[in-house]
C-alpha angles and dihedrals in degrees: 000000000000114000118205110219090212118029115205115269108230090197096058101056112134113228100201104080102081095253119124118239089250093051092048095047090047091053088055096057137052136194114270092028116135116234145163112254122192113223131203090272089064093246126120120238131186111257137171118224109245101182135000111216121198092191 
């Protein structure tokens, strides 16, 4: 399993470069990456990204 030493910070995305939020977020993640995902119960669970959509 690949460990990224510095995971992307979602709170520090600059908005002035012309990219949409979706494009910017999609460029930060890749398929197969392990992440923590917040579910409807408010808790975080380990998940693996299956697909990154830029739609």
